MARNUGU-734365 format. One record per residue: residue in three letters; x, y, z of N, C-alpha, C in turn. Coordinates in steps of 0.1 Angstrom, whole numbers, padded with zeros to 4 digits, always signed. Example, Ala and Ser with C-alpha at 12.3 -4.5 7.8 and 13.67 -1.06 7.14 Angstrom:
MARNUGU-734365
ALA+0132-0057+0078+0123-0045+0078+0132-0033+0078SER+0128-0022+0071+0137-0011+0071+0129+0000+0079
***
This chain:
MARNUGU-734365
MET-1255-0255-0629-1252-0269-0628-1252-0274-0614SER-1258-0286-0612-1260-0291-0598-1247-0295-0592SER-1244-0291-0580-1232-0295-0573-1234-0309-0568VAL-1223-0315-0564-1223-0329-0559-1232-0330-0546PRO-1231-0321-0536-1240-0323-0525-1254-0322-0529ALA-1258-0313-0538-1272-0312-0543-1276-0325-0549VAL-1268-0331-0557-1271-0343-0564-1274-0354-0554LEU-1265-0355-0544-1266-0365-0533-1279-0363-0525GLN-1282-0351-0522-1294-0348-0515-1306-0352-0523SER-1306-0349-0536-1317-0352-0544-1319-0367-0545GLU-1308-0374-0547-1310-0389-0548-1314-0395-0535TRP-1310-0390-0523-1314-0394-0510-1329-0392-0509THR-1334-0381-0513-1348-0378-0513-1356-0387-0521LYS-1351-0390-0533-1358-0400-0542-1360-0414-0535ILE-1349-0418-0529-1349-0432-0524-1358-0433-0512ARG-1357-0423-0502-1364-0425-0490-1379-0422-0492THR-1383-0416-0503-1397-0413-0505-1404-0424-0514VAL-1397-0434-0518-1403-0445-0525-1404-0457-0516SER-1417-0461-0514-1419-0471-0504-1414-0485-0508SER-1413-0487-0521-1409-0500-0526-1394-0503-0523THR-1386-0493-0523-1372-0495-0519-1371-0498-0504THR-1379-0492-0496-1378-0494-0482-1383-0509-0479TRP-1393-0513-0486-1398-0527-0483-1388-0537-0488THR-1381-0535-0499-1371-0545-0504-1360-0546-0494LEU-1355-0535-0488-1345-0536-0478-1349-0543-0466ALA-1362-0540-0462-1367-0547-0450-1368-0562-0453LEU-1372-0566-0465-1373-0580-0469-1359-0586-0469ALA-1349-0579-0474-1335-0584-0474-1331-0588-0460PHE-1334-0579-0450-1331-0582-0436-1339-0594-0431ALA-1352-0594-0433-1361-0604-0428-1358-0618-0434ALA-1355-0619-0447-1352-0632-0453-1338-0637-0448THR-1328-0629-0447-1315-0633-0443-1315-0637-0428ALA-1321-0629-0420-1321-0632-0405-1331-0644-0402GLY-1342-0644-0408-1353-0654-0405-1349-0668-0410ILE-1344-0669-0422-1340-0682-0427-1327-0687-0419GLY-1318-0678-0417-1307-0681-0409-1310-0687-0395ALA-1320-0680-0389-1324-0685-0375-1331-0699-0376VAL-1339-0701-0386-1345-0714-0388-1334-0725-0390ALA-1324-0722-0398-1314-0732-0401-1306-0734-0389ALA-1303-0724-0381-1295-0726-0369-1302-0734-0358SER-1315-0733-0358-1323-0740-0348-1325-0754-0352LEU-1324-0758-0365-1327-0771-0369-1314-0779-0373ILE-1303-0773-0374-1291-0779-0379-1285-0789-0369ASN-1280-0800-0374-1273-0810-0365-1258-0809-0368PRO-1250-0802-0360-1236-0800-0363-1229-0813-0365GLY-1221-0813-0376-1213-0825-0379-1199-0822-0384ARG-1193-0830-0392-1180-0827-0397-1179-0815-0406ASN-1168-0807-0404-1166-0795-0412-1178-0785-0409PHE-1183-0785-0397-1194-0776-0394-1189-0762-0393ASP-1196-0752-0400-1193-0738-0399-1204-0731-0393PRO-1204-0728-0381-1215-0721-0374-1218-0707-0380THR-1207-0700-0384-1209-0687-0390-1217-0688-0403LEU-1213-0697-0412-1220-0699-0425-1234-0703-0423ILE-1237-0711-0413-1251-0715-0410-1259-0703-0407SER-1254-0693-0400-1262-0681-0397-1266-0674-0409PHE-1258-0675-0420-1261-0668-0433-1268-0677-0443SER-1275-0687-0438-1282-0696-0447-1293-0689-0456GLY-1298-0678-0451-1308-0671-0458-1303-0660-0468MET-1289-0660-0469-1283-0650-0478-1288-0652-0493SER-1290-0664-0497-1294-0666-0511-1307-0659-0514LEU-1317-0658-0504-1329-0651-0507-1327-0636-0503GLY-1319-0633-0493-1317-0619-0490-1310-0612-0501GLN-1301-0619-0508-1295-0612-0519-1304-0609-0531LEU-1315-0617-0532-1325-0614-0543-1332-0601-0540ALA-1335-0599-0527-1341-0586-0523-1332-0574-0526MET-1319-0577-0524-1309-0566-0527-1309-0564-0542VAL-1310-0574-0550-1311-0572-0564-1323-0563-0568VAL-1334-0566-0562-1346-0558-0565-1344-0544-0561PHE-1338-0542-0549-1335-0528-0545-1326-0521-0555GLY-1315-0527-0559-1306-0521-0569-1313-0518-0582VAL-1321-0527-0587-1328-0525-0599-1338-0513-0598LEU-1345-0513-0587-1355-0502-0585-1348-0488-0583ALA-1337-0488-0577-1330-0476-0574-1326-0468-0587VAL-1323-0476-0597-1319-0470-0610-1331-0471-0620GLY-1338-0482-0621-1348-0484-0631-1361-0477-0630SER-1364-0473-0617-1377-0466-0615-1378-0453-0623GLU-1366-0446-0625-1367-0434-0633-1369-0436-0648TYR-1365-0447-0653-1368-0451-0667-1382-0455-0669SER-1387-0463-0659-1401-0467-0661-1411-0456-0659SER-1408-0446-0651-1417-0434-0648-1415-0423-0658GLY-1404-0423-0666-1400-0412-0675-1393-0401-0668MET-1391-0402-0655-1384-0391-0648-1369-0389-0652ILE-1364-0399-0659-1350-0398-0663-1347-0385-0671ARG-1357-0381-0679-1355-0369-0687-1353-0357-0678THR-1362-0356-0668-1362-0345-0659-1349-0345-0651SER-1345-0357-0646-1333-0358-0638-1320-0354-0646LEU-1319-0358-0659-1308-0354-0667-1308-0340-0671ALA-1320-0334-0672-1321-0320-0675-1316-0312-0663ALA-1319-0317-0651-1314-0310-0638-1299-0312-0636VAL-1294-0324-0640-1280-0328-0638-1275-0332-0651PRO-1270-0323-0660-1266-0326-0673-1253-0335-0673ARG-1245-0334-0663-1233-0342-0663-1237-0356-0658ARG-1237-0365-0668-1242-0378-0666-1234-0387-0656ALA-1222-0385-0656-1214-0393-0646-1217-0389-0632ARG-1219-0376-0630-1223-0371-0617-1237-0376-0613PHE-1246-0376-0622-1259-0381-0619-1259-0396-0616LEU-1253-0404-0624-1253-0419-0622-1246-0423-0610TYR-1234-0418-0608-1226-0422-0597-1230-0416-0584GLY-1237-0404-0585-1243-0399-0573-1254-0408-0568LYS-1262-0412-0577-1273-0422-0574-1268-0435-0568ILE-1258-0440-0575-1252-0453-0570-1246-0451-0557PHE-1239-0440-0555-1232-0438-0542-1243-0438-0530VAL-1253-0430-0532-1264-0429-0521-1270-0443-0519ALA-1275-0449-0530-1281-0462-0529-1272-0473-0523GLY-1259-0472-0528-1249-0482-0523-1246-0481-0509LEU-1245-0468-0504-1242-0466-0490-1254-0471-0481LEU-1266-0468-0486-1278-0473-0478-1277-0489-0478ALA-1274-0495-0489-1274-0510-0490-1263-0515-0481LEU-1251-0508-0480-1241-0512-0471-1245-0511-0456VAL-1251-0500-0452-1256-0499-0438-1266-0510-0435VAL-1275-0512-0444-1285-0523-0441-1278-0537-0441GLY-1269-0539-0450-1262-0551-0451-1254-0554-0438LEU-1247-0544-0433-1239-0546-0421-1248-0548-0409VAL-1259-0541-0408-1268-0543-0397-1274-0557-0398THR-1278-0561-0410-1283-0574-0412-1273-0585-0408GLY-1261-0583-0413-1250-0593-0410-1248-0595-0395PHE-1247-0585-0388-1244-0586-0373-1256-0592-0366ILE-1268-0587-0369-1280-0593-0362-1282-0607-0366THR-1280-0610-0378-1282-0624-0383-1272-0633-0376PHE-1259-0629-0375-1249-0637-0368-1252-0639-0354PHE-1255-0629-0346-1257-0630-0332-1270-0639-0329LEU-1280-0637-0338-1292-0645-0336-1289-0660-0338GLY-1282-0663-0349-1279-0676-0352-1270-0683-0342GLN-1260-0676-0337-1252-0682-0326-1259-0684-0313ALA-1269-0675-0310-1277-0677-0298-1285-0690-0299LEU-1290-0693-0311-1298-0705-0313-1289-0718-0314LEU-1277-0716-0318-1268-0728-0319-1263-0732-0305GLY-1263-0722-0296-1259-0726-0282-1244-0729-0281ASN-1241-0741-0275-1227-0745-0274-1220-0748-0287ALA-1227-0750-0297-1221-0753-0310-1218-0740-0318GLY-1221-0729-0312-1219-0716-0319-1204-0711-0317THR-1202-0699-0322-1189-0693-0322-1190-0679-0318ASP-1180-0671-0318-1180-0657-0315-1172-0649-0324LEU-1173-0635-0323-1166-0627-0332-1151-0627-0330GLY-1146-0632-0319-1132-0633-0316-1125-0645-0323ALA-1133-0654-0327-1127-0666-0334-1121-0662-0347PRO-1110-0669-0351-1104-0666-0364-1113-0666-0376GLY-1113-0655-0383-1121-0654-0396-1136-0651-0394VAL-1141-0650-0382-1155-0648-0380-1158-0633-0382LEU-1151-0624-0377-1154-0610-0379-1153-0606-0394ARG-1143-0612-0401-1142-0610-0415-1155-0615-0422ALA-1160-0626-0418-1172-0632-0425-1184-0623-0422VAL-1185-0618-0410-1197-0610-0406-1197-0597-0413VAL-1185-0590-0413-1184-0577-0420-1185-0580-0435GLY-1180-0591-0440-1180-0594-0454-1195-0597-0459SER-1203-0601-0450-1217-0604-0454-1224-0590-0458GLY-1221-0580-0450-1226-0567-0453-1220-0561-0466LEU-1207-0563-0468-1201-0559-0480-1206-0566-0492TYR-1209-0579-0491-1214-0587-0501-1228-0583-0506MET-1237-0580-0496-1250-0575-0499-1250-0562-0506CYS-1240-0553-0502-1239-0540-0508-1235-0542-0523LEU-1225-0550-0526-1220-0552-0539-1230-0559-0548ILE-1238-0567-0543-1249-0573-0551-1259-0562-0555ALA-1262-0553-0546-1271-0542-0550-1264-0533-0560VAL-1252-0529-0558-1245-0520-0567-1243-0527-0581PHE-1240-0540-0581-1239-0547-0594-1252-0546-0602SER-1263-0548-0595-1276-0547-0601-1279-0533-0606MET-1274-0523-0599-1276-0509-0604-1269-0507-0617GLY-1257-0512-0618-1249-0511-0630-1255-0518-0642VAL-1260-0530-0639-1267-0538-0650-1280-0530-0655THR-1287-0525-0645-1300-0518-0649-1296-0505-0657ALA-1286-0498-0653-1282-0486-0661-1278-0490-0675MET-1273-0502-0677-1270-0507-0691-1283-0511-0698LEU-1292-0518-0692-1304-0523-0698-1315-0513-0699ARG-1315-0503-0690-1324-0492-0690-1339-0496-0688SER-1341-0507-0681-1354-0513-0679-1354-0521-0666SER-1363-0518-0657-1364-0526-0645-1369-0541-0648MET-1379-0542-0657-1384-0555-0660-1374-0564-0666LEU-1366-0559-0676-1356-0567-0683-1345-0570-0673SER-1341-0561-0665-1330-0563-0655-1334-0574-0645LEU-1346-0573-0640-1351-0584-0631-1352-0597-0638GLY-1357-0597-0650-1358-0609-0658-1345-0616-0661ILE-1334-0609-0660-1321-0615-0662-1314-0618-0649LEU-1314-0609-0640-1307-0610-0627-1313-0620-0618MET-1326-0620-0616-1332-0629-0607-1330-0644-0610PRO-1332-0648-0623-1329-0662-0626-1315-0665-0625PHE-1306-0656-0629-1292-0658-0629-1287-0661-0615PHE-1290-0653-0605-1285-0655-0591-1293-0666-0584PHE-1305-0668-0587-1313-0679-0580-1312-0692-0586LEU-1310-0693-0599-1310-0706-0606-1297-0709-0614VAL-1295-0701-0624-1284-0704-0633-1270-0706-0626SER-1267-0696-0618-1254-0696-0611-1252-0709-0602ASN-1263-0712-0595-1262-0724-0586-1262-0737-0594ILE-1270-0737-0605-1270-0750-0613-1256-0752-0619LEU-1251-0742-0625-1238-0743-0632-1227-0747-0622ALA-1228-0742-0610-1218-0744-0600-1218-0759-0596ALA-1229-0766-0598-1230-0780-0595-1227-0790-0606VAL-1225-0784-0618-1222-0792-0630-1207-0793-0631PRO-1201-0806-0632-1187-0808-0631-1179-0800-0642LYS-1183-0799-0654-1176-0793-0665-1178-0778-0665ALA-1188-0773-0658-1192-0759-0658-1187-0752-0645LYS-1185-0759-0635-1182-0752-0622-1169-0745-0622ASP-1159-0749-0631-1147-0742-0631-1149-0728-0637VAL-1159-0726-0644-1163-0712-0649-1172-0705-0639ALA-1182-0712-0634-1192-0707-0625-1185-0701-0612ARG-1174-0707-0608-1168-0702-0595-1163-0688-0597TYR-1162-0683-0609-1158-0669-0611-1170-0659-0613PHE-1182-0665-0612-1194-0656-0612-1194-0647-0600PRO-1200-0635-0601-1199-0626-0589-1204-0631-0576ASP-1216-0638-0576-1221-0644-0564-1213-0655-0559GLN-1208-0664-0567-1201-0676-0563-1187-0672-0557ALA-1181-0662-0563-1168-0657-0558-1170-0649-0546GLY-1179-0640-0546-1181-0631-0535-1186-0638-0522SER-1194-0648-0524-1199-0655-0512-1189-0663-0504LYS-1177-0665-0509-1166-0672-0502-1162-0664-0490ILE-1165-0651-0490-1161-0643-0478-1170-0646-0466LEU-1181-0653-0468-1190-0657-0457-1185-0669-0450GLN-1176-0677-0456-1172-0689-0450-1160-0687-0441VAL-1160-0695-0430-1149-0695-0421-1142-0709-0423VAL-1150-0719-0424-1144-0733-0427-1145-0735-0442PRO-1133-0736-0449-1133-0735-0463-1142-0746-0470ASP-1141-0758-0465-1149-0769-0471-1162-0772-0464ALA-1168-0762-0457-1181-0764-0451-1192-0766-0461ALA-1202-0772-0457-1215-0774-0465-1212-0780-0478GLY-1202-0789-0478-1199-0796-0491-1192-0788-0501GLY-1187-0776-0497-1181-0767-0507-1168-0773-0513SER-1165-0771-0525-1153-0776-0532-1142-0765-0531ASP-1130-0770-0532-1119-0761-0532-1119-0751-0544VAL-1115-0739-0542-1114-0729-0552-1100-0723-0552PRO-1095-0718-0563-1081-0713-0564-1080-0699-0559TYR-1088-0695-0549-1087-0682-0543-1093-0682-0529GLY-1088-0672-0521-1093-0671-0507-1105-0662-0506PRO-1110-0660-0494-1122-0651-0492-1120-0637-0498TRP-1109-0630-0495-1108-0617-0500-1105-0616-0515ALA-1098-0626-0520-1096-0627-0535-1109-0629-0542GLY-1117-0638-0536-1131-0640-0542-1139-0627-0542PHE-1137-0620-0531-1145-0607-0530-1139-0597-0540GLY-1126-0598-0543-1120-0589-0553-1126-0593-0567ILE-1128-0606-0570-1134-0610-0582-1148-0604-0584MET-1155-0604-0573-1169-0599-0573-1168-0584-0576ALA-1159-0577-0569-1157-0562-0571-1154-0559-0585ALA-1146-0567-0592-1142-0565-0606-1155-0565-0614TRP-1164-0575-0612-1177-0576-0619-1185-0563-0617VAL-1185-0558-0604-1192-0546-0601-1187-0534-0609VAL-1174-0532-0609-1167-0521-0616-1171-0522-0631ALA-1170-0534-0636-1173-0535-0651-1188-0531-0653ALA-1197-0535-0645-1211-0531-0646-1213-0516-0645LEU-1206-0510-0636-1207-0496-0634-1202-0488-0646ILE-1191-0493-0652-1185-0486-0663-1194-0488-0675GLY-1200-0500-0677-1209-0503-0688-1222-0494-0686GLY-1226-0492-0674-1238-0484-0672-1236-0469-0676TYR-1224-0465-0673-1220-0451-0676-1219-0449-0691VAL-1213-0459-0698-1211-0458-0712-1224-0457-0719VAL-1233-0466-0715-1247-0466-0721-1254-0453-0719LEU-1253-0448-0706-1260-0435-0703-1254-0423-0711ARG-1241-0424-0713-1235-0413-0720-1238-0413-0735ARG-1239-0425-0741-1240-0425-0755-1255-0425-0760ARG-1264-0428-0751-1278-0429-0756-1286-0418-0750ASP-1297-0414-0757-1306-0404-0751-1314-0410-0740ALA-1320-0401-0732-1328-0406-0721-1341-0412-0727
***
């Protein structure tokens, strides 16, 4: 039976030898940093201006790349049929699934943190005198939180893909949800009270330093509580993924 180190080594080998996962992580960085830089260079600071949040203007597209990464990290074995071989090599399904998620999640965290810091410093350099620094209240929390947010988006996508057992179906649900449905419902008066508890809406509050910046409305939770709501969604997805993997054949 495969040991935990052997499972982790195997999953690391799978991820680093698949070019699509590398490209999606690179795209997550490029989209987040690039769009943030454009926004910082064009913005006209006004009332309730949040220079930190402006740096992360590209997060909405960067998170989509993280969704793709998370889906591919789990779903590629189902689409290729390698899931049977993997489960034969690692019969303990919890060890297999959570080993895969641990390796991919750790990689997403490292990329997310690197992206967050580079995006922040680039944006503040372009803002000039209107910018801020890591020593300002709440700024370091927002920058570190950006990396944590990107990581949890990827891990949530892994859990959903483990439940659905299909890359195409997972992308067909997650991409429209994060890019369209969540944002549309958050703007609808009677629906926003529910939408504020969606994983992306709650988790993204950690990126804000000025609470009412960018026309944002008040929510009944703070940055870390919002992040906790997002983490609860992630845990639920991971549990659901394990239950499906345990009960159904490969």
